[in-house]
C-alpha positions in Angstrom: 27.8 -22.2 28.7 25.1 -20.2 26.8 26.8 -20.9 23.4 26.5 -24.6 24.0 22.9 -24.2 25.2 22.2 -22.1 22.1 23.6 -24.8 19.8 21.5 -27.5 21.6 18.4 -25.3 21.2 19.3 -24.7 17.5 19.6 -28.4 16.9 16.3 -29.1 18.6 14.5 -26.2 16.7 16.1 -27.4 13.4 14.9 -31.0 14.0 11.4 -29.8 14.7 11.4 -27.6 11.6 12.9 -30.3 9.3 10.4 -32.9 10.6 7.5 -30.4 9.9 9.0 -29.7 6.4 9.3 -33.5 5.7 5.7 -34.1 6.9 4.4 -31.2 4.7 6.4 -32.4 1.7 5.2 -36.0 2.1 1.6 -34.8 2.4 1.9 -32.7 -0.7 3.5 -35.4 -2.7 1.0 -38.2 -1.8 -2.0 -35.8 -2.2 -0.7 -34.8 -5.7 0.0 -38.4 -6.6 -3.5 -39.4 -5.6 -5.0 -36.6 -7.7 -2.8 -37.2 -10.7 -3.5 -41.0 -10.8 -7.2 -40.6 -9.9 -8.5 -40.6 -13.5 -6.2 -43.5 -14.4 -7.2 -45.5 -11.4 -10.9 -44.8 -12.0 -10.5 -46.0 -15.6 -8.8 -49.2 -14.5 -11.4 -49.9 -11.9 -14.2 -49.3 -14.3 -12.8 -51.7 -16.9 -12.1 -54.3 -14.1 -15.7 -54.1 -12.9 -17.2 -54.1 -16.4 -15.2 -57.2 -17.1 -16.3 -59.0 -13.9 -19.9 -58.0 -14.6 -20.1 -59.6 -18.1 -17.0 -59.1 -20.1 -15.6 -56.4 -22.4 -17.9 -55.1 -25.2 -17.2 -56.8 -28.5 -16.0 -60.0 -26.8 -12.3 -58.9 -26.8 -10.0 -56.3 -25.2 -9.8 -52.9 -27.0 -7.8 -49.7 -26.7 -4.2 -48.4 -27.1 -1.5 -47.1 -24.7 -0.7 -43.4 -24.7 3.0 -44.1 -24.9 4.8 -47.2 -25.9 2.7 -49.2 -28.4 0.7 -51.9 -26.9 -2.8 -52.9 -25.8 -4.8 -51.5 -22.8 -6.0 -55.0 -21.9 -3.8 -58.1 -21.9 -4.9 -61.7 -21.5 -2.3 -64.1 -20.0 -2.5 -67.8 -20.7 -1.9 -70.6 -18.1 1.8 -70.6 -19.0 2.1 -66.9 -18.1 2.5 -65.8 -21.7 0.5 -63.2 -23.6 -2.2 -64.8 -25.7 -4.3 -61.8 -26.5 -3.6 -59.6 -28.4 -1.4 -61.5 -30.7 2.1 -59.9 -30.7 5.2 -60.5 -32.8 8.2 -61.9 -31.0 10.1 -58.6 -31.2 7.2 -56.6 -29.8 8.0 -54.5 -26.7 5.5 -56.3 -24.5 6.5 -59.7 -25.8 10.2 -59.0 -25.2 9.5 -57.8 -21.6 6.7 -60.4 -21.0 7.9 -61.5 -17.6 8.2 -57.9 -16.3 4.6 -57.2 -17.3 3.1 -60.4 -15.8 0.9 -59.4 -12.8 2.5 -59.6 -9.4 -0.7 -59.0 -7.5 -4.4 -59.5 -8.4 -7.5 -57.4 -7.7 -5.3 -54.5 -6.6 -3.6 -51.7 -8.6 0.1 -52.1 -9.1 2.8 -50.0 -10.7 5.1 -51.5 -13.3 8.3 -49.9 -14.6 10.0 -51.3 -17.7 12.9 -49.8 -19.5 12.0 -46.2 -18.5 8.3 -46.6 -19.2 5.8 -46.6 -16.3 2.4 -48.4 -16.2 -0.4 -48.9 -13.8 -2.3 -52.1 -14.0 -5.2 -53.9 -12.4 -5.5 -57.7 -12.9 -7.9 -60.5 -12.2 -7.8 -64.2 -12.5 -10.3 -66.3 -14.6 -10.9 -70.0 -14.6 -11.5 -71.4 -18.1 -11.6 -74.8 -19.8 -8.0 -74.2 -20.8 -6.9 -73.5 -17.3 -6.5 -70.4 -15.1 -5.9 -67.3 -17.1 -5.3 -63.6 -16.1 -6.8 -60.5 -17.5 -4.7 -57.4 -17.0 -6.0 -53.8 -17.5 -3.1 -51.6 -18.0 -2.4 -47.9 -18.7 0.8 -46.0 -19.5 1.4 -43.2 -17.0 4.7 -41.7 -18.2 3.3 -38.2 -18.3 1.9 -38.5 -14.8 5.2 -40.1 -13.6 7.2 -37.2 -15.1 5.1 -34.7 -13.3 5.5 -36.5 -10.0 9.3 -36.8 -10.5 9.4 -33.1 -11.2 7.4 -32.4 -8.1 9.6 -34.7 -6.0 12.7 -32.8 -7.2 11.1 -29.5 -6.3 10.1 -30.8 -2.9 13.6 -32.2 -2.4 15.3 -28.9 -3.4 12.8 -26.9 -1.5 13.2 -29.1 1.5 16.9 -28.7 1.4 16.7 -24.9 1.2 14.0 -25.0 3.9 16.2 -27.1 6.2 19.1 -24.6 5.8 16.6 -21.8 6.6 15.3 -23.8 9.5 18.9 -24.1 10.9 19.4 -20.3 10.6 16.0 -19.6 12.0 16.6 -22.1 14.8 19.8 -20.3 15.7 18.1 -16.9 15.7 15.2 -18.2 17.7 17.5 -19.9 20.2 19.3 -16.7 20.7 16.1 -14.8 21.3 14.9 -17.5 23.7 18.1 -17.2 25.7 18.0 -13.4 26.1 15.7 -13.5 29.2 17.6 -16.5 30.5 21.0 -14.8 30.1 19.6 -11.6 31.6 18.3 -13.6 34.5 21.6 -15.4 34.9 23.5 -12.1 34.8 21.2 -10.6 37.4 21.7 -13.6 39.6 25.4 -13.5 39.3 25.4 -9.8 40.0 23.1 -10.4 42.9 25.4 -13.1 44.4 28.4 -10.8 43.8 26.8 -7.8 45.4 25.4 -9.9 48.3 28.9 -11.3 49.0 30.4 -7.8 49.0 27.7 -6.4 51.3 28.0 -9.3 53.7 31.8 -9.3 53.6 32.0 -5.6 54.8 30.3 -6.0 58.2 32.0 -9.3 58.7 35.4 -7.7 58.2 34.5 -4.9 60.7 33.3 -7.5 63.3 36.4 -9.6 62.8 38.8 -6.7 63.1 37.1 -5.3 66.2 36.9 -8.8 67.8 40.6 -9.2 67.2 41.2 -5.9 69.0 39.2 -7.1 72.0 41.3 -10.3 72.1 44.5 -8.2 72.2 43.3 -6.6 75.5 41.8 -9.5 77.6 42.1 -7.5 80.8 40.4 -4.4 79.6 37.0 -3.4 81.0 33.8 -3.2 79.1 33.8 0.6 79.6 37.3 0.8 78.0 36.2 -1.2 75.0 32.7 0.3 74.7 33.5 1.7 71.3 34.6 -1.6 69.8 31.6 -3.4 71.4 29.2 -0.8 70.1 30.7 -1.1 66.6 30.4 -4.9 66.7 26.8 -4.6 67.9 26.0 -2.1 65.2 27.5 -4.2 62.4 25.6 -7.3 63.7 22.3 -5.4 63.4 23.3 -4.3 60.0 24.2 -7.8 58.9 21.0 -9.2 60.4 19.0 -6.6 58.4 20.9 -7.4 55.3 20.3 -11.2 55.7 16.6 -10.7 56.3 16.4 -8.6 53.2 18.2 -11.2 51.1 15.9 -13.9 52.4 12.9 -11.8 51.6 14.1 -11.2 48.0 15.0 -14.9 47.6 11.6 -16.0 48.6 9.9 -13.4 46.3 12.0 -14.7 43.4 10.9 -18.3 44.0 7.3 -17.3 44.8 7.6 -18.7 48.3 6.7 -15.4 50.1 3.2 -15.8 51.4 0.8 -12.8 51.0 -2.3 -12.9 53.1 -4.8 -10.3 52.0 -7.7 -8.9 54.0 -9.6 -5.7 54.4 -8.1 -3.0 56.8 -8.1 0.7 57.3 -5.1 2.2 55.5 -5.6 5.6 57.1 -5.3 4.0 60.6 -2.1 2.3 59.5 -0.6 5.6 58.5 -1.4 7.0 61.9 0.3 4.0 63.5 3.4 4.6 61.4 3.5 8.3 62.3 3.2 7.6 66.0 5.9 5.0 65.7 8.3 7.6 64.2 7.2 10.7 66.1 9.7 10.3 69.0 12.6 9.3 66.7 11.9 12.3 64.4 11.7 14.6 67.4 15.0 13.3 68.8 16.6 14.0 65.4 15.1 17.5 65.1 12.7 16.5 62.4 8.9 16.3 62.1 6.5 13.7 60.7 2.9 14.3 59.8 0.0 12.3 58.3 -2.9 13.4 56.1 -5.9 11.1 55.5 -9.1 13.2 55.0 -11.4 10.1 55.1 -11.4 6.5 56.0 -9.8 4.3 53.3 -10.6 0.6 53.3 -7.8 -1.3 51.6 -7.7 -5.0 50.6 -4.2 -6.3 51.0 -1.6 -7.8 53.3 -1.4 -5.4 56.2 2.0 -6.7 57.4 3.5 -6.1 53.9 1.9 -2.6 53.5 3.3 -1.8 56.9 6.8 -3.0 55.8 6.4 -0.9 52.6 5.7 2.3 54.7 8.5 1.6 57.1 11.0 1.2 54.2 9.9 4.5 52.7 9.7 6.4 56.0 13.2 5.0 57.0 14.6 6.3 53.7 13.0 9.7 54.2 14.3 9.9 57.8 17.9 9.0 56.6 18.0 11.6 53.9 16.2 14.5 55.6 18.4 16.9 57.5 17.6 18.4 60.9 14.6 20.7 60.7 13.1 18.7 57.8 9.7 17.3 57.5 8.3 13.9 56.4 4.7 13.7 55.3 2.4 10.7 54.7 -0.9 10.9 52.9 -3.6 8.6 51.8 -6.5 9.5 49.5 -8.9 7.6 47.3 -10.9 8.3 44.1 -13.3 6.4 42.1 -10.8 3.8 40.8 -7.6 4.2 42.9 -6.1 4.5 46.3 -3.1 6.8 46.3 -0.4 6.6 49.0 2.4 9.1 49.2 5.6 9.5 51.3 7.3 12.9 50.8 10.3 14.6 52.4 12.1 17.9 51.9 15.6 16.3 52.2 18.6 16.2 50.0 16.8 14.6 47.0 18.0 12.2 44.3 19.8 13.1 41.1 17.6 12.8 38.0 19.9 10.4 36.3 19.8 8.0 39.2 16.0 7.8 39.6 15.6 4.9 37.2 18.1 2.9 39.2 17.0 3.3 42.8 14.8 0.1 42.7 17.7 -2.1 41.6 19.0 -4.4 44.3 22.0 -3.1 46.2 21.9 0.2 44.4 22.6 3.2 46.6 22.4 6.8 45.5 25.8 8.4 45.7 28.6 6.8 47.6 28.6 9.6 50.1 25.2 8.6 51.3 26.5 5.1 52.2 27.3 6.7 55.6 23.6 6.1 56.3 24.5 2.4 56.2 21.7 1.2 54.0 21.9 -2.2 52.3 20.3 -1.1 49.0 17.6 -3.8 49.3 14.8 -1.8 50.8 13.3 -0.2 47.7 13.6 -3.5 45.8 11.4 -5.1 48.5 9.1 -2.1 48.4 8.6 -2.4 44.7 7.9 -6.2 45.1 5.2 -5.3 47.7 3.6 -2.8 45.4 3.6 -5.2 42.4 2.1 -7.9 44.6 -0.8 -5.6 45.2 -1.2 -4.8 41.5 0.0 -1.3 42.2 2.4 1.2 40.6 5.2 3.2 42.3 6.8 6.3 40.9 9.3 8.7 42.4 9.9 12.4 41.7 12.7 14.4 43.2 14.5 17.7 43.1 18.0 17.8 44.6 18.2 19.6 48.0 14.5 20.3 47.9 12.2 17.3 48.0 11.6 13.6 47.2 8.1 12.2 46.7 7.2 8.5 46.4 3.7 8.0 45.1 2.0 4.5 45.1 -1.2 3.9 43.2 -3.3 0.9 44.1 -6.5 -0.2 42.2 -9.5 -0.1 44.5 -10.8 -3.4 43.1 -7.8 -5.7 43.3 -7.8 -9.2 41.8 -8.4 -11.8 44.5 -5.3 -14.0 45.0 
């Protein structure tokens, strides 16, 4: 699919380059032609005007061609033959008389005869002998040769440029498709991972439901384990689907973020109170540290979701007797929010991967039944608030998430 798209982009890029080369070459050629013929044209126009203003000095045409013997002014009789100057029947101009006869009047024309090139400006004159024509003419073989050479150079250069354009177009198309291909691969991986994650709880629900159908007369108490597992997997599936919907909306910029001012230190206290009983039940402790009030401009609901994700992770991976601490401080330019635990930690080689969707540290930790979406959502929330999140960890000692928000955020 991408190869076909790349070829289409190459064709499009090549056409654009070739058209630009053609326009540039045409511009160069016509500009050069105008400059080369400028002196010749000015000379013809001067003679033309002088003649119309009173005739040529001396009463008759004067001058010679630069190439090809012949006059610079020709007078044509009523019968379209050369009457001035007087030429022998075998003279070059006399032999090619019909080719030299003016095709247009009062406008410069180009005449090509037997390999010679001329530029001419003619006018008609009424006389007692009938209507005659006076033609001012110049040989421009040298100028024509220069233009032919330029045309050849432009043609060859344009051909080479077109080949380069095709190659450059192919390379540019490849570079342009890199982020598209990366996005496509990520999407495919996302769909594959989502399908796998959804399939697992569905398989458990299906198998447990089948077991229930095999014992239609059993009591709820007897099937409490199966019912509990089904309920647990439904909650897990619901959480996974909500996470997927959140990420899908963030990818399409459909997730609404409503920012307002609120006290971040108060929010930390709310989170701590929310988890105090749970932590106590599990034999863990949770504390909060906010030495002063911190006014934060952001989406309170999303920041709450961010803290819940981080505290949930800390609770899951902190063993009995462990401690989870929340803190919030501010300085002149930033607001720093941290969530730290003294749990099992994260291997150093896996730290760069933990924000990837569906990524879970160590397969043994899957017993905690996470979906691998929480930290991806957390990172999106931080980015939406123009913040930065970093994590440091030492295995079997501690894990620390530190989020830095600018105090003066851009208004969305």
